[in-house]
FIPA-812717 format. One record per residue (C-alpha): residue in one letter; x, y negated, z negated. Coordinates in steps of 0.25 Angstrom, whole numbers, plus 5000, padded with zeros to 4 digits. Example, Ala and Ser with C-alpha at 12.3 -4.5 7.8 and 13.67 -1.06 7.14 Angstrom:
<pts>
A504950184969/S505550044971/
</pts>
This chain:
<pts>
M456747685414/N456547755401/R457847715394/L457847825384/S457647935394/C458947895401/F459847895388/P460947995389/N460848125382/N461948155372/F462448005371/K463848005365/G464547875370/I464447735376/I465447675385/F465547525387/D466047445399/V466747325393/D466547195402/G465147165403/V464747265392/L465547255380/A465947115383/D465447005392/T466746995399/E466347005414/P466346855415/F467746855410/H468146935422/A467446855432/T468046725426/A469446785426/W469346835441/K468846695445/D470046625438/V471046715445/L470446695459/S470246545457/S471746525453/Y472046575467/G470946495474/L470046615476/D468546635473/I467646755473/S466046755473/E465346785460/D464746915467/V466146975468/F466446945453/Q465147015450/E465547135458/W466847145450/I466147165437/G466547305432/K467647325442/S469147335437/D470047215439/I471047305447/L469947325458/I469547175457/Q471047135459/Q471147225471/D469847165477/L470447025475/K471847055481/S471147115493/Q470246995495/F471346885492/A472746885498/K473246775489/L472946875477/K473746995483/N475046965474/V474246905462/D474046985450/V472646945449/L472347055439/A473247005428/I472746855430/K471346905428/R471646985416/N472346875409/S471146785412/I470146885406/R471046915394/A471046775390/M469546765392/I469246895383/L470146835372/E469446705372/R468046735374/L467746875369/G467446915355/P466747025347/S465347055351/G464247115343/L464347245352/R465347315342/E464147335332/E463247395343/I464347485348/E464747535334/R463347595333/F463847695343/K465147735335/G464547885334/H464647885350/K465847875359/L466147735363/G466947695376/V467347585385/C467547595400/T467947475408/S468647435421/S469447335413/P470947355409/R471247415395/S471847285390/E470647205394/C469647305389/K470447315375/L470447155374/I468947145376/L468647255366/S469547195356/Q468947055358/L467547125356/N468047195344/L467747325351/L469047385353/D469047495342/I467547545345/F467747625357/D468247765358/V468647755373/V469047645382/V469247665397/T469847555405/S470347535419/E471647595416/H471047725412/V470447755426/R470747765440/N469447705445/T468647605437/K467147575438/P466347615446/S467047745445/P466547825433/E468047865429/G468047765417/Y466747815411/L467047955413/L468447935406/A467747865395/A466747975392/E467948075393/R468748005383/M467547985374/G467348135374/I465948125380/L465148165393/P464848055403/Q463348085401/E463448055386/C463947915388/I463247785389/V463947665397/L463747515396/E464147445409/D463847315415/S464247335430/P463747415441/D465147475443/G465247515428/I463847575429/K464147655441/A465447705434/A464647755422/S463447805429/S464447885438/A465047945426/G463647995422/M463447905410/F462247825405/V462447685409/I461947555403/G462047425411/I462347295404/T461847175412/T462947075408/S463647075421/F462547125431/R461047125432/D460247245428/A459947275443/D461447275446/L461647385435/A460547485441/G461547595439/A461447595424/N460447675416/L459947555409/T460347405407/F460447315396/S460847165395/T461947195384/A462847305379/S462147275365/E460747305370/A461247435377/L461947485364/I460647455356/W459847535366/I460847655366/G460847655351/E459247655350/T459147755361/N460147855355/I459347855342/V458047885349/Q458847995357/L459348055344/Q458048055337/N457348125349/S458448235351/
</pts>
């Protein structure tokens, strides 16, 4: 594929997923869910944990309560979120992404995540990225989380740009499906899934930093040729 030929016309903004894109926190979620389940003598296969990547905690809680009767009256969501909050505070710190993102301050910058507002805010704060985004869309802002395009469409609307003017960085098949269904150019980040699992993306890169470098270089070429 010619990478330059598929770059969106009138590129005006970038929307980032959080877990697995801005922060390598997907393993935190798996560990937190495992801790919750083990405390009740339960276990789930690694394949199931992989399927949960990109899904909202509320949907995962519903799945668990439907599978395990002993969890029916347990607030597993609160236990899991307390666990992951402790991991975020203990293990997450500023990354080099801020400098990369700041190069696009002339564009609109947004976040779209299936995580709750409080968790998203904590992660961005720990990464020193809380003040850099124009728009942040979390699970509380939509009726349907990924793979529904609702969150991405809302992010574009609040950023004041059209979906086709957006580039999205995502790490999960559900997130890629959501952004693609919204009519956006999607870059898959292979932190959580293999390249082949992210076939719905326009392009894939190993890290968000690599993707941002490519976006910047390609945008310069586009501007020179326009």
